[in-house]
C-alpha positions in Angstrom: -0.2 0.4 -0.1 1.2 3.1 -0.9 1.5 6.1 1.7 0.2 9.5 -0.3 0.9 12.5 1.6 -1.9 15.0 2.3 -1.6 18.5 1.4 -3.2 20.2 4.9 -5.2 23.0 3.9 -4.1 26.5 6.1 -7.0 25.8 8.5 -5.5 22.1 9.7 -1.7 22.8 9.7 -0.6 24.6 13.3 0.4 28.0 13.6 4.2 28.0 12.1 3.3 25.7 9.1 0.7 28.5 8.2 3.1 31.4 8.5 5.6 29.5 6.6 3.1 28.5 4.0 1.7 31.8 3.6 4.8 33.2 3.2 5.8 30.8 0.6 2.5 31.8 -1.4 3.1 35.5 -0.7 7.0 35.0 -2.2 5.8 32.8 -5.3 3.1 36.0 -5.8 5.9 38.6 -5.5 8.2 36.4 -7.9 5.5 36.0 -10.4 4.4 39.5 -10.2 8.1 40.3 -10.9 8.1 38.2 -13.8 5.2 39.8 -15.5 5.1 42.0 -18.5 1.7 43.1 -19.0 1.5 46.5 -18.7 5.2 47.4 -19.1 5.1 49.8 -21.6 2.7 51.7 -19.8 4.7 52.4 -17.1 7.8 53.4 -19.2 5.6 55.7 -20.7 4.8 57.3 -17.8 8.0 58.0 -16.4 9.0 59.3 -20.2 6.2 61.3 -20.8 7.2 64.0 -18.4 10.7 64.4 -19.7 9.6 64.5 -23.6 7.0 67.1 -22.5 9.7 69.3 -20.8 11.8 69.2 -23.3 9.1 69.7 -26.2 7.5 72.9 -24.3 10.3 75.5 -24.9 9.7 74.2 -29.2 6.2 74.9 -28.9 6.8 78.1 -27.1 9.0 79.2 -29.9 6.6 78.5 -32.2 3.9 80.3 -30.9 6.6 83.3 -30.8 7.3 83.1 -34.4 3.7 82.7 -35.3 2.9 85.9 -33.4 5.9 87.5 -35.0 4.1 86.9 -38.4 1.0 88.4 -37.5 2.9 91.7 -36.0 4.5 91.6 -39.5 1.3 91.2 -41.7 -0.6 94.2 -39.3 2.7 96.1 -40.3 2.3 95.0 -44.2 -1.7 96.2 -44.1 -1.0 99.6 -42.7 2.1 99.7 -45.5 0.0 99.2 -48.2 -2.7 101.0 -46.8 -0.2 104.0 -46.9 1.0 103.4 -50.6 -2.2 103.2 -52.0 -4.2 106.2 -50.2 -2.7 109.5 -50.2 -1.0 111.6 -47.5 -3.2 113.5 -45.7 -2.7 115.5 -42.3 -6.1 114.5 -41.0 -7.2 111.3 -40.3 -4.6 109.5 -42.7 -2.7 108.3 -39.9 -5.2 106.7 -37.8 -6.6 104.8 -41.0 -3.3 103.3 -41.2 -3.6 102.3 -37.2 -7.0 101.2 -38.3 -5.6 98.4 -41.1 -3.2 97.7 -39.0 -5.2 96.5 -36.4 -8.1 95.2 -38.8 -5.3 93.1 -40.0 -4.7 90.6 -37.2 -6.3 89.0 -34.2 -3.4 90.2 -31.6 -4.0 93.5 -29.4 -1.0 95.1 -31.8 0.2 99.1 -30.9 0.5 101.0 -34.1 2.5 103.5 -34.5 2.7 105.7 -37.7 5.5 108.4 -37.8 5.3 111.8 -39.6 6.0 112.5 -42.9 9.6 113.2 -43.4 11.8 113.9 -46.8 14.2 111.8 -47.8 16.4 109.5 -50.1 17.2 105.8 -50.3 21.0 104.9 -49.1 23.5 104.0 -51.9 22.6 100.4 -51.4 18.9 101.4 -51.5 18.3 99.9 -47.4 17.6 102.9 -45.8 15.9 106.0 -45.9 18.5 108.8 -45.2 16.8 112.4 -44.0 17.3 115.2 -46.9 15.4 118.4 -47.1 12.5 119.8 -44.8 9.0 119.1 -46.0 8.6 121.8 -47.5 11.8 122.5 -49.4 11.5 119.0 -50.5 13.1 117.9 -54.0 14.6 120.2 -56.8 10.7 121.2 -57.6 10.1 122.5 -54.2 13.3 124.7 -53.7 15.4 121.6 -52.5 18.5 119.8 -54.0 18.4 116.4 -55.7 19.6 113.2 -53.7 22.9 111.8 -54.0 22.5 109.7 -56.8 20.5 112.7 -59.0 17.2 111.1 -58.4 14.6 112.8 -56.4 13.8 113.0 -52.9 10.6 111.8 -51.7 8.1 111.7 -48.8 8.0 109.1 -46.3 6.2 107.7 -43.7 7.7 104.6 -40.9 4.9 102.5 -39.7 5.8 100.2 -37.1 3.9 97.9 -34.8 4.6 96.2 -31.4 2.6 93.6 -29.2 4.3 91.8 -25.8 4.1 88.0 -26.2 3.9 86.3 -23.1 5.5 82.7 -23.0 3.6 79.9 -22.1 6.2 78.2 -19.7 8.1 80.8 -17.2 12.2 80.6 -18.0 14.3 82.0 -15.4 16.8 82.8 -18.2 14.7 84.7 -20.8 11.8 85.9 -18.5 8.4 85.9 -18.9 7.3 88.1 -21.2 9.2 89.8 -24.3 8.3 92.4 -27.0 8.2 91.4 -30.4 7.9 94.7 -33.1 8.4 95.0 -36.8 8.7 98.3 -39.3 8.1 99.4 -42.5 9.2 102.9 -44.3 7.1 104.0 -47.0 7.0 106.4 -50.1 3.7 108.0 -49.8 4.2 110.7 -52.4 
């Protein structure tokens, strides 16, 4: 006759045997849990996502700043287009140019329209150099010609600026910066 070992349930074992059995079961469960790889990618993503978002947020912030700079440039271009099409007059012309600038964008820009000046393009045609007074601008009004022999013209400087508040506060860059754009337009 064969003797078969009977597995006692935990209730039938003495207290020390019960504790040993519970520890073995717990160790087996913890070992199985350590070997289980289900959900591992979710844990890794949970650990890596904050690092990726922290690295990505300055790029997003920089993209938003460039987008707002483009909108400020477009507002100045709209003002320059209005100024070049509509003849200059001292009355409401400057406020009309400012309205064209503010209506060209959804940003709250601060438009500025400078006073009319007499000037000539510099030798590389990259800037306008002040020439005669307004009343004596050009040879027809008793003034002089430009250095290259051309006639001076009437110019107006148009500019706009907006304050950009960054999405994340950066200790090195600060929390806000001013974005601006400028155009010089010949009005006559």
